[in-house]
VMD Tcl script that builds the backbone (N, CA, C; Angstrom):
set m [mol new atoms 573]
animate dup $m
set s [atomselect $m all]
$s set {name element resname resid chain x y z} {
  {N N MET 1 A -76.498 18.641 44.390}
  {CA C MET 1 A -75.776 18.642 44.057}
  {C C MET 1 A -74.912 19.117 43.038}
  {N N THR 2 A -75.230 18.316 41.541}
  {CA C THR 2 A -74.758 18.424 40.384}
  {C C THR 2 A -75.753 19.561 39.861}
  {N N THR 3 A -77.033 19.968 40.811}
  {CA C THR 3 A -77.702 21.508 39.603}
  {C C THR 3 A -76.451 22.748 40.579}
  {N N GLN 4 A -76.368 22.702 41.495}
  {CA C GLN 4 A -75.394 24.150 42.219}
  {C C GLN 4 A -74.199 23.917 41.257}
  {N N LEU 5 A -73.719 22.875 40.952}
  {CA C LEU 5 A -72.260 22.341 40.420}
  {C C LEU 5 A -72.501 23.199 38.796}
  {N N SER 6 A -73.399 22.989 37.960}
  {CA C SER 6 A -73.820 23.277 36.938}
  {C C SER 6 A -73.956 25.123 36.942}
  {N N THR 7 A -74.555 25.731 37.951}
  {CA C THR 7 A -74.893 26.566 38.259}
  {C C THR 7 A -73.487 27.719 38.086}
  {N N VAL 8 A -72.558 27.018 39.327}
  {CA C VAL 8 A -71.453 27.483 39.258}
  {C C VAL 8 A -70.396 27.538 38.357}
  {N N PHE 9 A -70.019 26.657 37.337}
  {CA C PHE 9 A -69.697 26.490 36.199}
  {C C PHE 9 A -70.752 27.648 35.327}
  {N N CYS 10 A -71.433 27.491 35.210}
  {CA C CYS 10 A -71.995 28.888 33.979}
  {C C CYS 10 A -71.636 30.002 34.363}
  {N N ILE 11 A -71.629 29.787 35.853}
  {CA C ILE 11 A -71.554 31.645 35.973}
  {C C ILE 11 A -70.058 31.432 35.832}
  {N N MET 12 A -69.166 31.024 36.421}
  {CA C MET 12 A -67.427 31.169 35.860}
  {C C MET 12 A -67.788 31.231 34.259}
  {N N ALA 13 A -67.848 30.799 33.731}
  {CA C ALA 13 A -68.191 30.382 31.958}
  {C C ALA 13 A -68.430 31.880 31.641}
  {N N ALA 14 A -69.643 32.540 31.821}
  {CA C ALA 14 A -70.372 33.745 31.823}
  {C C ALA 14 A -69.067 34.881 32.099}
  {N N ALA 15 A -68.356 34.660 33.386}
  {CA C ALA 15 A -67.630 35.873 34.034}
  {C C ALA 15 A -66.346 35.706 33.151}
  {N N ILE 16 A -65.997 34.279 32.528}
  {CA C ILE 16 A -64.877 34.422 31.343}
  {C C ILE 16 A -64.771 35.507 30.426}
  {N N ILE 17 A -66.227 34.627 29.532}
  {CA C ILE 17 A -66.653 35.681 28.402}
  {C C ILE 17 A -66.720 36.836 28.277}
  {N N HIS 18 A -66.873 37.382 29.637}
  {CA C HIS 18 A -67.178 39.385 29.818}
  {C C HIS 18 A -66.144 39.457 30.081}
  {N N LEU 19 A -64.897 38.934 30.427}
  {CA C LEU 19 A -63.549 39.288 30.700}
  {C C LEU 19 A -62.956 39.965 29.864}
  {N N PRO 20 A -62.219 41.199 29.320}
  {CA C PRO 20 A -61.304 41.737 28.555}
  {C C PRO 20 A -60.674 40.965 28.143}
  {N N GLU 21 A -60.241 40.787 27.296}
  {CA C GLU 21 A -59.426 39.478 26.546}
  {C C GLU 21 A -57.776 40.059 26.525}
  {N N VAL 22 A -57.182 40.470 28.001}
  {CA C VAL 22 A -56.081 40.400 27.957}
  {C C VAL 22 A -54.832 39.746 27.271}
  {N N HIS 23 A -55.425 37.816 27.613}
  {CA C HIS 23 A -54.365 37.453 27.853}
  {C C HIS 23 A -54.253 37.012 26.609}
  {N N SER 24 A -55.098 37.258 25.543}
  {CA C SER 24 A -55.335 37.033 23.868}
  {C C SER 24 A -54.435 38.159 23.018}
  {N N LYS 25 A -54.164 39.340 23.284}
  {CA C LYS 25 A -53.554 39.786 23.079}
  {C C LYS 25 A -52.092 40.030 22.903}
  {N N PRO 26 A -51.265 40.116 21.995}
  {CA C PRO 26 A -49.669 40.284 22.668}
  {C C PRO 26 A -48.939 41.253 23.069}
  {N N ASN 27 A -48.491 40.738 24.191}
  {CA C ASN 27 A -47.569 41.589 24.841}
  {C C ASN 27 A -46.338 42.414 24.126}
  {N N PRO 28 A -46.704 43.703 24.468}
  {CA C PRO 28 A -45.785 44.080 23.418}
  {C C PRO 28 A -44.261 43.821 23.681}
  {N N GLU 29 A -43.514 43.578 22.658}
  {CA C GLU 29 A -41.966 43.598 23.346}
  {C C GLU 29 A -41.358 44.126 24.006}
  {N N LYS 30 A -40.250 43.639 24.513}
  {CA C LYS 30 A -39.503 44.155 25.946}
  {C C LYS 30 A -37.912 44.929 24.398}
  {N N LYS 31 A -37.896 46.157 24.430}
  {CA C LYS 31 A -37.061 47.151 23.991}
  {C C LYS 31 A -35.977 47.218 25.050}
  {N N TYR 32 A -34.990 46.419 24.267}
  {CA C TYR 32 A -33.462 46.619 24.980}
  {C C TYR 32 A -33.042 47.801 24.905}
  {N N ASP 33 A -32.173 49.014 26.105}
  {CA C ASP 33 A -31.340 49.950 25.231}
  {C C ASP 33 A -30.357 49.882 24.545}
  {N N ALA 34 A -30.588 49.895 23.603}
  {CA C ALA 34 A -28.879 50.188 22.915}
  {C C ALA 34 A -27.721 51.544 23.182}
  {N N TRP 35 A -28.178 52.112 23.835}
  {CA C TRP 35 A -27.552 53.526 24.488}
  {C C TRP 35 A -26.540 52.707 25.079}
  {N N GLN 36 A -27.826 52.422 26.225}
  {CA C GLN 36 A -26.842 52.056 27.528}
  {C C GLN 36 A -26.040 50.868 26.826}
  {N N GLU 37 A -26.028 49.791 26.122}
  {CA C GLU 37 A -24.876 48.657 25.529}
  {C C GLU 37 A -23.738 49.514 24.623}
  {N N LEU 38 A -24.456 50.756 23.966}
  {CA C LEU 38 A -23.165 50.751 23.229}
  {C C LEU 38 A -22.224 51.628 24.577}
  {N N ASN 39 A -23.009 52.605 25.287}
  {CA C ASN 39 A -22.235 53.230 26.224}
  {C C ASN 39 A -21.442 52.764 27.073}
  {N N THR 40 A -22.255 51.720 27.998}
  {CA C THR 40 A -21.125 50.592 28.688}
  {C C THR 40 A -20.741 49.598 29.044}
  {N N ARG 41 A -21.146 49.130 27.337}
  {CA C ARG 41 A -20.328 47.338 27.475}
  {C C ARG 41 A -19.297 47.309 26.270}
  {N N PHE 42 A -19.464 48.663 25.476}
  {CA C PHE 42 A -18.654 47.514 24.430}
  {C C PHE 42 A -16.977 48.279 25.063}
  {N N ASN 43 A -16.974 48.791 25.809}
  {CA C ASN 43 A -15.441 49.487 26.730}
  {C C ASN 43 A -14.511 47.236 26.477}
  {N N GLU 44 A -15.059 46.493 26.248}
  {CA C GLU 44 A -14.780 45.358 26.202}
  {C C GLU 44 A -14.899 44.607 24.760}
  {N N ARG 45 A -13.821 43.950 24.622}
  {CA C ARG 45 A -14.128 43.698 23.141}
  {C C ARG 45 A -15.198 42.333 22.864}
  {N N TYR 46 A -15.774 42.764 21.705}
  {CA C TYR 46 A -17.275 41.563 21.548}
  {C C TYR 46 A -16.529 40.913 19.997}
  {N N TYR 47 A -17.206 39.633 20.477}
  {CA C TYR 47 A -16.586 38.579 19.265}
  {C C TYR 47 A -18.161 38.147 19.041}
  {N N LEU 48 A -17.556 37.905 17.555}
  {CA C LEU 48 A -19.084 37.758 16.346}
  {C C LEU 48 A -18.853 36.229 16.817}
  {N N THR 49 A -19.854 35.296 17.096}
  {CA C THR 49 A -19.929 33.933 17.380}
  {C C THR 49 A -20.878 33.298 16.406}
  {N N HIS 50 A -21.972 33.751 16.458}
  {CA C HIS 50 A -22.709 32.986 15.043}
  {C C HIS 50 A -23.670 34.148 14.715}
  {N N ARG 51 A -23.889 33.483 13.443}
  {CA C ARG 51 A -24.606 34.385 12.441}
  {C C ARG 51 A -25.441 34.168 11.554}
  {N N SER 52 A -26.712 34.515 11.248}
  {CA C SER 52 A -27.957 33.383 10.247}
  {C C SER 52 A -27.107 32.967 8.838}
  {N N HIS 53 A -26.265 33.621 8.484}
  {CA C HIS 53 A -25.705 33.907 6.751}
  {C C HIS 53 A -24.209 33.064 7.142}
  {N N VAL 54 A -24.265 32.414 5.974}
  {CA C VAL 54 A -22.737 31.787 6.187}
  {C C VAL 54 A -22.007 33.223 5.493}
  {N N VAL 55 A -22.475 33.546 4.446}
  {CA C VAL 55 A -21.381 34.591 4.075}
  {C C VAL 55 A -21.636 35.958 4.493}
  {N N ASP 56 A -21.279 37.152 5.396}
  {CA C ASP 56 A -21.280 38.456 5.234}
  {C C ASP 56 A -20.243 39.527 4.726}
  {N N VAL 57 A -20.764 39.994 3.310}
  {CA C VAL 57 A -19.854 40.449 2.549}
  {C C VAL 57 A -19.035 41.687 3.540}
  {N N LYS 58 A -20.029 42.185 4.684}
  {CA C LYS 58 A -19.609 43.457 5.367}
  {C C LYS 58 A -18.737 43.048 6.165}
  {N N LEU 59 A -18.858 41.873 6.601}
  {CA C LEU 59 A -18.036 41.501 7.647}
  {C C LEU 59 A -17.550 40.428 7.374}
  {N N GLY 60 A -16.235 40.291 5.816}
  {CA C GLY 60 A -15.401 39.534 5.581}
  {C C GLY 60 A -15.622 38.441 5.026}
  {N N GLY 61 A -16.482 38.334 4.575}
  {CA C GLY 61 A -16.835 36.650 3.804}
  {C C GLY 61 A -17.303 35.775 4.820}
  {N N ARG 62 A -16.212 34.946 4.794}
  {CA C ARG 62 A -16.390 34.127 5.515}
  {C C ARG 62 A -15.510 34.458 6.957}
  {N N ALA 63 A -15.170 35.287 7.118}
  {CA C ALA 63 A -14.327 35.400 8.042}
  {C C ALA 63 A -14.433 34.848 9.276}
  {N N ARG 64 A -13.475 33.892 9.901}
  {CA C ARG 64 A -13.710 33.556 11.082}
  {C C ARG 64 A -12.948 34.133 12.512}
  {N N CYS 65 A -12.715 34.854 12.261}
  {CA C CYS 65 A -12.342 36.248 13.696}
  {C C CYS 65 A -12.974 37.383 13.489}
  {N N VAL 66 A -14.274 37.815 14.206}
  {CA C VAL 66 A -14.788 39.186 14.329}
  {C C VAL 66 A -14.678 40.173 15.179}
  {N N SER 67 A -14.355 41.333 15.519}
  {CA C SER 67 A -14.634 41.492 16.960}
  {C C SER 67 A -14.875 43.063 16.945}
  {N N VAL 68 A -15.319 43.956 17.329}
  {CA C VAL 68 A -15.882 45.236 17.679}
  {C C VAL 68 A -14.936 45.688 19.208}
  {N N LEU 69 A -14.964 46.876 19.103}
  {CA C LEU 69 A -13.774 47.419 20.609}
  {C C LEU 69 A -14.744 49.299 20.374}
  {N N LYS 70 A -15.571 49.412 21.110}
  {CA C LYS 70 A -15.423 51.055 21.093}
  {C C LYS 70 A -13.522 51.721 21.427}
  {N N THR 71 A -13.707 52.877 20.263}
  {CA C THR 71 A -12.420 53.975 20.550}
  {C C THR 71 A -12.824 54.566 21.159}
  {N N THR 72 A -14.010 55.608 20.984}
  {CA C THR 72 A -14.360 56.814 21.484}
  {C C THR 72 A -15.551 56.999 21.489}
  {N N PRO 73 A -16.304 57.669 22.546}
  {CA C PRO 73 A -17.345 58.572 22.597}
  {C C PRO 73 A -17.320 59.412 21.347}
  {N N VAL 74 A -18.872 59.012 20.906}
  {CA C VAL 74 A -19.194 60.622 20.029}
  {C C VAL 74 A -20.109 62.263 21.168}
  {N N PHE 75 A -19.091 63.267 20.862}
  {CA C PHE 75 A -19.678 63.975 22.088}
  {C C PHE 75 A -20.865 64.200 21.305}
  {N N GLY 76 A -22.496 64.683 22.638}
  {CA C GLY 76 A -23.773 65.746 22.049}
  {C C GLY 76 A -24.154 64.316 21.373}
  {N N GLU 77 A -23.916 62.931 21.391}
  {CA C GLU 77 A -24.673 61.949 20.312}
  {C C GLU 77 A -24.982 60.778 21.435}
  {N N HIS 78 A -26.300 60.078 20.908}
  {CA C HIS 78 A -26.063 58.787 21.519}
  {C C HIS 78 A -25.631 58.214 20.750}
  {N N SER 79 A -23.868 58.381 19.800}
  {CA C SER 79 A -23.566 57.459 19.458}
  {C C SER 79 A -21.953 57.115 19.961}
  {N N ILE 80 A -21.012 56.332 19.039}
  {CA C ILE 80 A -20.013 55.628 19.468}
  {C C ILE 80 A -19.048 55.637 18.209}
  {N N ASN 81 A -18.091 55.589 18.206}
  {CA C ASN 81 A -16.820 55.352 17.292}
  {C C ASN 81 A -16.468 54.090 18.148}
  {N N ALA 82 A -16.014 52.287 17.086}
  {CA C ALA 82 A -15.883 51.887 17.007}
  {C C ALA 82 A -14.504 51.262 16.389}
  {N N ARG 83 A -14.013 50.039 16.210}
  {CA C ARG 83 A -13.716 49.364 15.422}
  {C C ARG 83 A -13.827 47.997 15.071}
  {N N ILE 84 A -13.892 47.564 14.273}
  {CA C ILE 84 A -14.404 45.831 13.984}
  {C C ILE 84 A -12.560 45.684 13.083}
  {N N THR 85 A -12.110 44.322 13.790}
  {CA C THR 85 A -11.510 43.811 13.560}
  {C C THR 85 A -12.133 42.343 12.871}
  {N N ILE 86 A -10.886 42.305 11.459}
  {CA C ILE 86 A -11.535 40.766 11.163}
  {C C ILE 86 A -10.294 40.519 10.462}
  {N N LYS 87 A -10.416 38.919 10.603}
  {CA C LYS 87 A -9.003 38.239 10.253}
  {C C LYS 87 A -10.489 37.138 9.657}
  {N N ALA 88 A -9.610 37.114 8.388}
  {CA C ALA 88 A -10.200 36.321 6.846}
  {C C ALA 88 A -10.584 34.651 7.692}
  {N N ASN 89 A -9.381 33.610 7.330}
  {CA C ASN 89 A -10.102 32.428 7.471}
  {C C ASN 89 A -9.327 31.957 9.372}
  {N N ARG 90 A -7.714 32.536 9.406}
  {CA C ARG 90 A -7.601 32.132 10.411}
  {C C ARG 90 A -7.002 33.222 11.414}
  {N N PRO 91 A -6.553 32.518 12.988}
  {CA C PRO 91 A -6.182 33.615 13.853}
  {C C PRO 91 A -5.095 34.574 13.737}
  {N N THR 92 A -4.189 33.790 12.896}
  {CA C THR 92 A -2.920 34.455 12.831}
  {C C THR 92 A -2.962 35.040 11.545}
  {N N ASP 93 A -4.613 35.317 10.993}
  {CA C ASP 93 A -3.875 36.401 9.681}
  {C C ASP 93 A -4.184 37.095 9.681}
  {N N VAL 94 A -3.410 38.028 8.785}
  {CA C VAL 94 A -3.246 40.151 8.979}
  {C C VAL 94 A -4.872 40.282 9.409}
  {N N ALA 95 A -4.906 41.132 10.239}
  {CA C ALA 95 A -6.546 41.499 10.780}
  {C C ALA 95 A -6.611 43.124 9.780}
  {N N THR 96 A -7.656 43.137 9.472}
  {CA C THR 96 A -8.223 44.218 8.494}
  {C C THR 96 A -9.119 45.195 9.425}
  {N N ASN 97 A -9.528 46.258 9.928}
  {CA C ASN 97 A -9.467 46.867 10.084}
  {C C ASN 97 A -10.759 47.926 9.809}
  {N N LYS 98 A -11.957 47.776 10.604}
  {CA C LYS 98 A -12.796 48.844 9.603}
  {C C LYS 98 A -13.250 49.533 11.064}
  {N N ASP 99 A -13.184 51.041 10.663}
  {CA C ASP 99 A -13.775 52.284 11.380}
  {C C ASP 99 A -14.891 52.470 11.393}
  {N N VAL 100 A -15.796 52.477 12.223}
  {CA C VAL 100 A -17.032 52.708 12.151}
  {C C VAL 100 A -17.663 53.244 12.935}
  {N N LYS 101 A -18.562 54.477 12.970}
  {CA C LYS 101 A -19.981 54.830 14.017}
  {C C LYS 101 A -21.243 54.324 14.214}
  {N N MET 102 A -21.424 53.837 15.752}
  {CA C MET 102 A -22.231 53.599 15.827}
  {C C MET 102 A -23.265 53.761 16.492}
  {N N THR 103 A -24.774 54.324 16.451}
  {CA C THR 103 A -25.609 55.137 16.724}
  {C C THR 103 A -27.204 54.501 17.476}
  {N N ALA 104 A -27.258 54.793 18.763}
  {CA C ALA 104 A -28.560 54.379 19.066}
  {C C ALA 104 A -29.727 55.420 18.696}
  {N N TYR 105 A -31.006 54.493 18.359}
  {CA C TYR 105 A -32.071 55.264 18.280}
  {C C TYR 105 A -33.140 54.727 18.150}
  {N N THR 106 A -34.114 55.651 18.309}
  {CA C THR 106 A -35.847 54.615 18.075}
  {C C THR 106 A -36.327 55.515 16.996}
  {N N PRO 107 A -37.047 54.041 15.783}
  {CA C PRO 107 A -38.031 54.996 14.963}
  {C C PRO 107 A -38.765 55.864 15.175}
  {N N LYS 108 A -39.285 55.520 16.518}
  {CA C LYS 108 A -40.262 56.858 16.838}
  {C C LYS 108 A -39.983 58.033 17.381}
  {N N GLY 109 A -38.770 58.249 17.519}
  {CA C GLY 109 A -38.379 59.650 17.773}
  {C C GLY 109 A -38.164 59.758 19.048}
  {N N SER 110 A -38.768 58.550 20.142}
  {CA C SER 110 A -39.025 59.012 21.457}
  {C C SER 110 A -39.012 57.985 22.452}
  {N N GLY 111 A -38.232 57.805 23.411}
  {CA C GLY 111 A -38.729 56.465 24.089}
  {C C GLY 111 A -37.452 55.190 23.686}
  {N N THR 112 A -37.277 54.418 24.193}
  {CA C THR 112 A -35.791 53.876 24.124}
  {C C THR 112 A -35.454 53.196 23.062}
  {N N GLU 113 A -34.054 53.814 22.832}
  {CA C GLU 113 A -33.785 53.455 21.927}
  {C C GLU 113 A -32.587 52.186 21.711}
  {N N TYR 114 A -33.588 51.551 20.644}
  {CA C TYR 114 A -34.039 50.072 21.012}
  {C C TYR 114 A -32.929 49.567 19.667}
  {N N LYS 115 A -32.811 50.457 18.689}
  {CA C LYS 115 A -31.908 49.885 17.462}
  {C C LYS 115 A -30.480 50.702 17.052}
  {N N ILE 116 A -29.654 49.881 16.536}
  {CA C ILE 116 A -28.439 50.520 16.244}
  {C C ILE 116 A -27.730 50.640 14.927}
  {N N LYS 117 A -27.627 51.488 14.601}
  {CA C LYS 117 A -27.070 52.066 12.937}
  {C C LYS 117 A -25.632 52.184 12.296}
  {N N THR 118 A -25.040 51.210 11.976}
  {CA C THR 118 A -23.451 51.074 11.849}
  {C C THR 118 A -23.477 51.785 10.768}
  {N N MET 119 A -22.110 52.557 10.597}
  {CA C MET 119 A -21.925 53.816 9.804}
  {C C MET 119 A -20.401 52.780 9.448}
  {N N ASP 120 A -19.888 52.750 8.213}
  {CA C ASP 120 A -18.496 52.852 7.679}
  {C C ASP 120 A -18.098 54.214 7.808}
  {N N GLN 121 A -17.274 54.907 8.788}
  {CA C GLN 121 A -16.855 56.316 8.780}
  {C C GLN 121 A -15.962 56.344 7.418}
  {N N HIS 122 A -15.270 55.482 6.819}
  {CA C HIS 122 A -14.537 55.797 5.550}
  {C C HIS 122 A -15.337 56.299 4.266}
  {N N THR 123 A -16.345 55.377 4.060}
  {CA C THR 123 A -17.332 55.611 3.041}
  {C C THR 123 A -18.403 56.223 3.450}
  {N N ARG 124 A -18.919 56.238 4.565}
  {CA C ARG 124 A -19.867 56.149 5.390}
  {C C ARG 124 A -21.308 55.601 4.922}
  {N N GLU 125 A -21.243 54.239 3.671}
  {CA C GLU 125 A -21.901 53.449 3.921}
  {C C GLU 125 A -22.653 52.962 5.271}
  {N N LEU 126 A -23.851 52.637 4.658}
  {CA C LEU 126 A -24.677 52.359 5.984}
  {C C LEU 126 A -24.207 50.511 6.016}
  {N N LEU 127 A -23.750 50.478 7.458}
  {CA C LEU 127 A -23.433 48.954 6.953}
  {C C LEU 127 A -24.371 47.780 7.805}
  {N N TYR 128 A -25.237 47.979 8.714}
  {CA C TYR 128 A -26.638 47.264 9.200}
  {C C TYR 128 A -27.115 48.573 9.955}
  {N N ASN 129 A -28.447 48.056 10.048}
  {CA C ASN 129 A -29.738 48.850 11.022}
  {C C ASN 129 A -30.493 47.926 11.367}
  {N N GLN 130 A -29.692 47.260 12.834}
  {CA C GLN 130 A -30.046 46.633 13.441}
  {C C GLN 130 A -30.931 46.852 14.231}
  {N N GLU 131 A -32.297 46.068 14.995}
  {CA C GLU 131 A -32.555 45.833 16.531}
  {C C GLU 131 A -31.693 44.952 17.139}
  {N N LEU 132 A -31.261 45.301 18.991}
  {CA C LEU 132 A -30.923 45.303 19.496}
  {C C LEU 132 A -32.216 44.115 20.242}
  {N N THR 133 A -32.454 43.039 20.020}
  {CA C THR 133 A -33.359 41.952 20.614}
  {C C THR 133 A -33.208 41.534 21.594}
  {N N TYR 134 A -31.989 41.006 22.254}
  {CA C TYR 134 A -31.293 40.619 23.742}
  {C C TYR 134 A -30.299 41.271 24.144}
  {N N THR 135 A -30.177 41.549 25.332}
  {CA C THR 135 A -28.392 41.457 25.589}
  {C C THR 135 A -29.458 40.960 27.318}
  {N N ASP 136 A -28.387 40.085 27.562}
  {CA C ASP 136 A -28.103 39.630 29.004}
  {C C ASP 136 A -27.351 40.561 29.912}
  {N N HIS 137 A -26.717 41.862 29.738}
  {CA C HIS 137 A -26.468 42.925 30.192}
  {C C HIS 137 A -25.061 42.423 30.985}
  {N N ARG 138 A -23.984 41.299 30.524}
  {CA C ARG 138 A -23.440 41.039 30.804}
  {C C ARG 138 A -22.134 40.275 30.088}
  {N N SER 139 A -22.754 39.574 29.066}
  {CA C SER 139 A -21.884 38.738 28.176}
  {C C SER 139 A -22.330 38.883 26.830}
  {N N CYS 140 A -23.684 38.860 26.538}
  {CA C CYS 140 A -24.006 38.995 25.141}
  {C C CYS 140 A -24.996 39.862 24.855}
  {N N ARG 141 A -24.971 40.006 23.444}
  {CA C ARG 141 A -26.244 40.675 22.489}
  {C C ARG 141 A -26.917 40.221 21.254}
  {N N VAL 142 A -27.840 39.649 21.055}
  {CA C VAL 142 A -28.162 39.184 19.432}
  {C C VAL 142 A -28.885 40.759 18.892}
  {N N LEU 143 A -27.920 40.575 17.564}
  {CA C LEU 143 A -28.674 41.751 17.091}
  {C C LEU 143 A -29.504 41.472 15.488}
  {N N VAL 144 A -30.849 41.679 15.164}
  {CA C VAL 144 A -31.339 41.110 13.729}
  {C C VAL 144 A -31.652 42.626 12.925}
  {N N TYR 145 A -31.283 41.958 12.017}
  {CA C TYR 145 A -32.002 43.086 10.836}
  {C C TYR 145 A -32.555 42.829 9.746}
  {N N THR 146 A -33.056 43.427 8.698}
  {CA C THR 146 A -33.779 42.701 7.413}
  {C C THR 146 A -32.971 43.119 6.298}
  {N N ALA 147 A -32.679 42.654 5.246}
  {CA C ALA 147 A -31.677 42.606 3.706}
  {C C ALA 147 A -32.227 41.532 3.126}
  {N N ASP 148 A -33.087 42.202 1.737}
  {CA C ASP 148 A -33.616 41.554 0.450}
  {C C ASP 148 A -34.679 40.996 1.042}
  {N N GLY 149 A -35.502 41.190 1.663}
  {CA C GLY 149 A -36.168 40.553 2.327}
  {C C GLY 149 A -36.739 39.082 3.768}
  {N N ASP 150 A -34.688 39.304 4.029}
  {CA C ASP 150 A -34.683 38.383 4.888}
  {C C ASP 150 A -33.884 38.749 6.278}
  {N N THR 151 A -34.709 38.165 7.218}
  {CA C THR 151 A -34.177 38.086 8.618}
  {C C THR 151 A -32.968 37.554 8.589}
  {N N HIS 152 A -32.059 38.149 9.437}
  {CA C HIS 152 A -30.686 38.042 9.672}
  {C C HIS 152 A -29.941 38.414 10.945}
  {N N CYS 153 A -29.534 37.386 11.425}
  {CA C CYS 153 A -29.363 37.392 12.933}
  {C C CYS 153 A -27.529 37.512 13.056}
  {N N GLN 154 A -27.433 38.234 14.242}
  {CA C GLN 154 A -26.072 37.824 14.611}
  {C C GLN 154 A -25.483 37.852 16.151}
  {N N LEU 155 A -24.833 36.764 17.137}
  {CA C LEU 155 A -24.224 36.937 18.253}
  {C C LEU 155 A -23.581 37.440 18.765}
  {N N TRP 156 A -23.431 38.386 19.654}
  {CA C TRP 156 A -21.984 39.063 19.686}
  {C C TRP 156 A -21.821 38.545 21.191}
  {N N VAL 157 A -20.774 37.994 21.818}
  {CA C VAL 157 A -20.271 37.523 23.125}
  {C C VAL 157 A -18.846 38.012 23.439}
  {N N ASN 158 A -18.647 38.758 24.914}
  {CA C ASN 158 A -17.734 39.497 25.227}
  {C C ASN 158 A -16.454 38.944 25.204}
  {N N GLN 159 A -15.291 39.155 25.450}
  {CA C GLN 159 A -14.440 37.803 25.536}
  {C C GLN 159 A -14.258 37.111 26.230}
  {N N ARG 160 A -14.813 37.688 27.569}
  {CA C ARG 160 A -14.675 36.137 28.802}
  {C C ARG 160 A -15.263 35.674 28.588}
  {N N ALA 161 A -16.349 35.721 28.010}
  {CA C ALA 161 A -17.757 34.152 27.954}
  {C C ALA 161 A -17.796 33.768 26.015}
  {N N ALA 162 A -17.036 34.088 25.643}
  {CA C ALA 162 A -16.790 34.164 24.031}
  {C C ALA 162 A -16.609 32.475 23.492}
  {N N SER 163 A -15.661 31.714 24.387}
  {CA C SER 163 A -15.751 30.199 23.652}
  {C C SER 163 A -16.403 29.293 24.662}
  {N N SER 164 A -17.810 30.225 24.914}
  {CA C SER 164 A -18.588 28.902 25.714}
  {C C SER 164 A -19.890 30.031 25.713}
  {N N VAL 165 A -20.661 30.083 24.610}
  {CA C VAL 165 A -21.832 30.812 25.025}
  {C C VAL 165 A -22.779 30.092 26.127}
  {N N SER 166 A -23.827 30.913 26.058}
  {CA C SER 166 A -24.609 30.684 27.127}
  {C C SER 166 A -25.749 30.093 26.626}
  {N N ARG 167 A -26.662 29.202 27.442}
  {CA C ARG 167 A -27.473 28.689 26.781}
  {C C ARG 167 A -28.500 29.724 26.975}
  {N N GLY 168 A -28.681 30.511 27.389}
  {CA C GLY 168 A -29.795 31.582 27.698}
  {C C GLY 168 A -29.545 32.165 25.947}
  {N N CYS 169 A -28.693 32.926 25.920}
  {CA C CYS 169 A -28.013 33.812 24.507}
  {C C CYS 169 A -28.322 32.964 23.364}
  {N N THR 170 A -28.206 31.824 23.259}
  {CA C THR 170 A -28.621 31.189 21.665}
  {C C THR 170 A -29.825 30.760 21.915}
  {N N THR 171 A -31.360 30.551 23.287}
  {CA C THR 171 A -32.221 30.553 22.788}
  {C C THR 171 A -32.876 31.750 22.563}
  {N N GLU 172 A -32.466 32.934 22.557}
  {CA C GLU 172 A -32.610 34.422 22.486}
  {C C GLU 172 A -32.733 34.810 20.636}
  {N N TYR 173 A -31.080 34.382 20.887}
  {CA C TYR 173 A -30.901 34.336 19.147}
  {C C TYR 173 A -31.865 33.248 18.502}
  {N N ARG 174 A -32.276 32.120 18.767}
  {CA C ARG 174 A -33.095 31.180 18.244}
  {C C ARG 174 A -34.272 31.542 17.954}
  {N N LYS 175 A -34.934 32.148 18.336}
  {CA C LYS 175 A -36.177 32.949 18.462}
  {C C LYS 175 A -36.637 34.116 17.568}
  {N N TYR 176 A -35.627 34.502 16.331}
  {CA C TYR 176 A -35.556 34.877 15.747}
  {C C TYR 176 A -35.059 34.210 14.290}
  {N N CYS 177 A -33.855 33.485 14.529}
  {CA C CYS 177 A -33.059 33.004 13.342}
  {C C CYS 177 A -33.335 31.495 14.065}
  {N N SER 178 A -33.193 30.442 12.826}
  {CA C SER 178 A -33.064 29.687 12.962}
  {C C SER 178 A -31.805 28.817 12.465}
  {N N ALA 179 A -31.528 29.240 11.628}
  {CA C ALA 179 A -30.106 29.038 11.187}
  {C C ALA 179 A -29.105 29.668 11.833}
  {N N MET 180 A -28.112 29.043 12.625}
  {CA C MET 180 A -26.992 28.993 13.476}
  {C C MET 180 A -25.878 29.073 12.912}
  {N N HIS 181 A -25.042 29.590 12.268}
  {CA C HIS 181 A -23.560 29.181 11.742}
  {C C HIS 181 A -22.624 29.841 12.500}
  {N N PRO 182 A -21.625 28.854 13.083}
  {CA C PRO 182 A -20.701 29.555 14.269}
  {C C PRO 182 A -19.085 29.573 13.339}
  {N N VAL 183 A -19.155 31.266 13.906}
  {CA C VAL 183 A -18.127 31.910 13.397}
  {C C VAL 183 A -16.461 32.208 13.935}
  {N N PHE 184 A -16.750 31.852 15.392}
  {CA C PHE 184 A -16.071 32.322 16.218}
  {C C PHE 184 A -14.886 31.082 16.592}
  {N N GLN 185 A -13.747 31.023 17.040}
  {CA C GLN 185 A -12.827 30.211 16.851}
  {C C GLN 185 A -12.319 30.678 17.994}
  {N N PRO 186 A -11.700 29.883 19.240}
  {CA C PRO 186 A -10.677 30.451 20.466}
  {C C PRO 186 A -9.819 30.925 20.008}
  {N N GLU 187 A -8.860 30.376 18.858}
  {CA C GLU 187 A -7.752 30.995 19.005}
  {C C GLU 187 A -7.692 32.524 18.442}
  {N N CYS 188 A -8.908 32.870 18.077}
  {CA C CYS 188 A -8.949 33.970 17.867}
  {C C CYS 188 A -8.631 35.094 19.000}
  {N N LEU 189 A -8.931 34.732 20.583}
  {CA C LEU 189 A -8.747 35.214 21.873}
  {C C LEU 189 A -7.428 35.390 21.900}
  {N N ASN 190 A -6.293 34.649 20.931}
  {CA C ASN 190 A -5.088 35.087 21.577}
  {C C ASN 190 A -4.001 35.520 20.608}
  {N N ASN 191 A -5.003 36.221 19.243}
  {CA C ASN 191 A -4.287 36.824 18.298}
  {C C ASN 191 A -4.364 38.420 18.790}
}
mol reanalyze $m
mol bondsrecalc $m
mol representation Tube
mol addrep $m
């Protein structure tokens, strides 16, 4: 019996050694469709709830109420015009609006458009070149970008879910950034 068991184990070990090493190769990352997000989900206001850095000079420094809403689609392009609304420290502060053009694209030229380029419409400055690393297709999205050699993350949640970010969304965020600074205040919804 011991000999038979040893033979079976030797055959199994040999079979495993000869199998292709599929299990050791990384799976290609899922690419989320940024154009679908821009086209279908930006009709509702999304709030920046968390980011990986305390100060973001492109979005009002330490601003506590930051939101984005599509204003119009851009005909013939995978782009939308949107308005980012920024209130500095309190929900009652006067809002600063930044009109932007958000374009979905893929660096490869074809395939899933998983990146979003955000340009200031007035200055033509590139504000962000981000990857849509996660969306639950309902209430949240995680955007990741590199600046000065560092990875930065933003977690955006729609107005219906902004006060209570789901665990799934925060888990996806933490896959890319460990620092998670809260930005959103529930009072932002009322102003």
